[in-house]
N, C-alpha and C positions, 0 to 999 in steps of 0.2 A: 503495502500500500505504500504508494507515495506521498508527498505532503501536503494536503489540503489548502486550494486558494478558497477564500470566501467574498462573494460579489456582495454588492448593497446594494440593490434595488429599489427605488422608489415612486409611489403615485398611484392612479390606477391604471394607465398606461403598459406600467412596468407588470402589475398583476395579470393581465391577461396575455401577455407575452408570455407567460410561465405555463397556462394553462397544458399545455398537450406536455410539458415534464413535468411538472405536478402529477397530472394522472400518473404518467406511467412512475413517476416513483413514490405514489400511492400503494399503485398494484400491487410493487415490489415489495412493501412492507405490511407484512399480514397480518399483524397486531393491531396496526394503528386505528384508531376510531375515526368514528364517520365525523366527528370535529373536526379533523385535519386535515379534511377534503378542499378539491380547490371548491366546488361548489357550494360548500360552506362559508367557506373566507368570502371567495365574490356575491353572493346572497347578501352576506353582513353589510360588504364594503356598498354597495348598492344600496343600503335601505336602511339600516339601522346607523351602518357606518361610516356615512354622506357627513360631510366636514373634517372627517379622519383621514390624516396620510398613509396611504400603505406603507410599510419598511419592510421589505424580504431581504433576509439574510442568507445567501447561497451558498454552501460548499459543493467545494467540486474538486472532483480529483480527475485531473485531464482534459476538463473542460465537460465532463459527465456528472451529472444533478445526484448528488449521492445526498444531501442532509439542506434540510432548510425549514427556516424558524418566522415566522409569519408572524409581523407585530404591526400595532397603529400608531401612528405618530399623529398629536393636537397639540397646539399654543394653548396655553390659559393665561392669566393674570395675575398676578398676588401683589399689593400693594403696588400698585404701577410699573411691574416688571414682568415680562415676558418668561413664563415658565415652561421651557421644551417637557413632554411629557409622553413617555410611549408603555405599552401595555400591549397584551396578545390581542389579535384581531380576532377577530370573531364571536368575544369575550362576552363585552358591553351588553347587559340586558334579555340576549338570549339564553342565557347559563349554559356553558359548555362547559364540559368537565376534562379534565387529563390536557389540557390543552400542554405541547413540549415542542421541542424539533425533532419532526419527520424523518426518518433515514434509512437506509439500506440498513438492512440490519447486520450488517459486516463492519457498518461503518457508526455508531448508533453511539457509540464514546468517543470517535476520533474527530466528528462531525460538527457532534457537542461540542467539542474543546474547541475547536476552531469558530468555532460560530460566537461564542463567548468572547471570546479573545478579542476579534472581533467588535463583539456588541460595546465590550468596556473601554473602547475607543471612540467610541462618542460619543456628542457633548451633550448628554441626556442630566438634563435635573431630575425628573423622578422617574424611576423606572418601578413600573409595579405590573409583577406578574401573577395573577390569581388563577387558581385550580391548578397548579404544578404537580402530577404525581408523586408519591412519596417515594417512590424508587425511578423517578427519572436522574441519568446523568447529569443534566444542566445541575442541583442541586448541587452539591461540592465542585461545580469548575464556577459556580457565582458566588460562590462563598471563598473560595480562592481569588476569583478575581476582583469582587466586588470589597468581602469583608476585609481587604489588605488595601485599599488605595483610602489614603488619608484625603480625599477631597469629598470622599462620599460617606453615609453614613447605612449598612447594610443589615438589614434585620428578615428573620423569617422566623413567618406563623400560621398557626393552621387556619386551613380558609374553610373548607365544608367535611363534613361526616357525607359517608355513599353509600348506605349500607347496597347489600349483592346475595344472591343467591346461588349456591354451588349447587347445579343440577345432575352433579354426576353418581348420585346414586339415585337417578329417575324419578318420574313423579311420585308413583308413591312411598319415599323415604324421603323426598322433599316434604308432601303433605302432611308425613306420619310426625318430621318434625317444627313444622309452621304451631302458631300459636292456639288455632282454633282449625283444626283437623276436622271434629263432626258436626262445627257449628257449619263446614262449608259444605260437608255432603246434604246437608238439611237442606239451608236457603237454595241448594241447586235444586234438590229435585221438588221444590218448592215453585219456585223461578220456568224449569223447564216444563212445568203441569201445564201453564196460564198461556192463553190461547198467540198463535203464531210466532213462540220461541223458537229463536233461532241463535247462533251464532256468524259471523262473516271474519273472515280475515280478508283486508286487500291491499293489492304487494302490486297491481297492475297499475303500469305508470296512466293507462286511460283512465281508470278508476280512482285515483290518488286523490285526484285533485278534489272530487262528491266527496271523498272521507274526509278531507280535510276540515271542508266547513261544517258538512256534520260535526264534527271535533271543537270547531268555533263556537255554531251554534249550542251546543252541548256545554260547553266551558264558558257559555256567557253565561247561564241559564243558573248553572252551579254558583255563580260568584257575583250575580245579581244583587242579593242583598247587602253583601259589603262590597259594596260601589265600584263592582270590576277588578278581575285582577291582569298586575304588569305583567303576568310571564306573556298575556295574547288578547290584551285590550285597545295598544296603541298601535296605533296604524301602520308604523315604520316597522310593529314586528311582526302585524299582518301580512302585510306586502315580503316581507322577508322569508317564513314559511312559504309563501305561494309564487316566489322562485321557488324555493327550497325543494319542494317535495316532487317536483316531476324531472327536478333533474336527478333528487335520490334513487326516485323510480325506476330511472333509467337506467340505474345502475346495481337494480333488486335488493337495496338497500334500506327500501321505506317499510314501513306495517303500520296498520291502521288495526285495529282488534275488535270485532262491533259485539255488542249484544242488540237483540230488536226484537220487539215484542206489541205484539198490538198491530204492526205495518208500521212501527216507527224503530228508529234507532234510540236506544234508551242508554247507554253507556259505550264509551270509545275510549278504547288505550291508543296512542299513536308513538313508536319508536322506529329503532334500527336496529338493524344486524347485520351482521359481519361475520363467516366465518362463525363458531363458537361462541358468541358471544352473542349479547341484544341487549341495547340499551334502550330501557322507559322511561321515554323522555316527558309527553303531557297525557292531562286526561280531562275525561267530558262525562257529565251523566245529568239523566232529568233529576232535579227535586223532586219530583213529584211521584217518583218512583223509589225517592231513597229507602223508604219503610220495607222495602224487598229485596234489598242489599245487591240491587243491579254491580252497582261499581265493583265490590268484593267478591261476587260470583264469576263478576267477565274477569276480573287480573287471576283469580284461580284458575281457570281455565286458559287465563292465556302462558301462566306459569305451563301448564299442563300441556300445553300446545311447543312448547318451546321445547320442555323435554322429552317430547317424542320427536322433535326434527333433531332432535339432537344439542342443539345449545348446553354448554358447562356453564355458562354465564351467564345471569340474567342480574341487569345491572339496573340499581333503582335510581341512580344517579344524587344530585346532592339531598338535603334534608331528610330532616330526625320527624315525619311526620310519623304519629304512631301508627299508621294503616298498611306503613312500609315495615312494619317490625313483626304484625304477624304472619308476612311471610321470611324475613328477612334472618340467614343463618350466621350473617357477617359484616362489616362492617372496614370499607378503606378511607384513608384521607387523603386529603389536598393539600397544600401549603399553598403560602401567599410570601413572594422574594421581594421585596422592597428597597431598595436603591435613591436614598436622597441626597445630593448636591448640597456642598454646606455654601448654601446661598441664604439669606433669608427667605427670600422668597419663594423659594421652591422648599423648604423648613415649610413655613406658614398654610402652602398649599396642601404638602403632607400630611400634617397636623389636623387642616380644616375637613381632609377626608377619615383618617383617623375617627374623630371629633361624631361624624354625620353616625358612622359603624356603632360607637358607643352610646349615641344619643337611641338611634332606633330599638337596641339590645335592650337600655333604660326602659323604656315607653312600654317594650314588650310585659316586661317584668313590673312593671308599677300600674297602668290603668288597665283598669277595664276593660273585654272584651266589645262590650258596645263604644265606649271612646275611642278604642285603636279603631274597629270598624266607620266610625265616623270621618276618622281621621285620616283614614287610610283611602276613602272618596276623594275629599276634599282634596287629596294629594294626588290621583290619578285626574281625578275633572281636570286639574290645575294641567297635567302632563298633556292630558290629550289634549287642553287647549293651545301647548305651544305649539303643537304635532299638527300641519296639513292634513285633511282628508287622505286615506288609504288610497289612492289609485285605480282607478276599475281593471277588474282582473287581474289584481297582484303588482300594477305597475307593467304591463306587459310582457306577462310570463307565457298570453293566448289562451289562457280557461279560467270560466267561471261556471311578538310576539315576543335596572336587577330583576331576574324572571322566578317566578315562585314554577316550580318543574314536576311533574309527575304527579300531578292532583294534589301539590299542597293549597 
């Protein structure tokens, strides 16, 4: 393996120019998640990421792309001073877990080392990398490069808890280890005896668009009493998914798993699958059918179907909601790495970010649920007011959303 070179590319044109190489690199990295696809990043940049400039660090071996780190750059102002902030592309608002260097398996550490070394040379005021996997080779490299840099203050902290299921024991073994196995069987028998009970799994490109619209409608119904969900209410986030889903469906990586009763979809799960790994991303259900536990039943059936397809890991992604631990047998952790230049403006911006996160955590601990719902309703209304309406047909996708994920 020769010494790797790192090419730094900037802007939306650079992003588009990398498409073919990016997709080839992804195909050759079998354990890479859907959040590292070109489709995810390009859809994010065109919707949620508008106003952010792509910053792409490409590790090459003799011209061949062997590693890629997709970042996003924007300039903020603090105390009248411009602050250059860099973070992961594809993370903001749409909640991607496990963002990292995308690399060929044999180049995972060399590519990460070359990229992090080049990244440390960039004049960045605030570097925030949220959602790094706990086993990422980047962690030790970031600590080495930024932790010993006297120009910056470097910190590493826990970002999210991500429950998951190991399905290697098959469906019966998984069910027996769940928290409510007998209740699941009883509820399934009750629901399956109702009129027009049907389960559907939608993966085809021609049907995925309509399945997404059903998911959006059911998610809206589920969250209507709480002022809507940031996950899928914002127009830019809806536009993101309307662009993303057709592209993922073409690659055979998207799934909508539905439960129908009396002629309508009553619960749906939206996720991604690659190899032996399934990522449950978002849910929706009809609150009028909540007493029938349609969401719980459909989730159990989703896990059963995944086990029967040969899925080994059923990933519930970020969040510690109770329903996830009805099933989860373990949890992994993602981390947040932050490097702050020792400039007053950069330190002020970093402190403001930490204060916002601490305030939200304190509010959830102190205020009653009804007051929190009112606060969320006001906040979401303000956010929606700042965005223009979502473009028709998903902003040109050709058919006819800081996120809460997987039904949170």
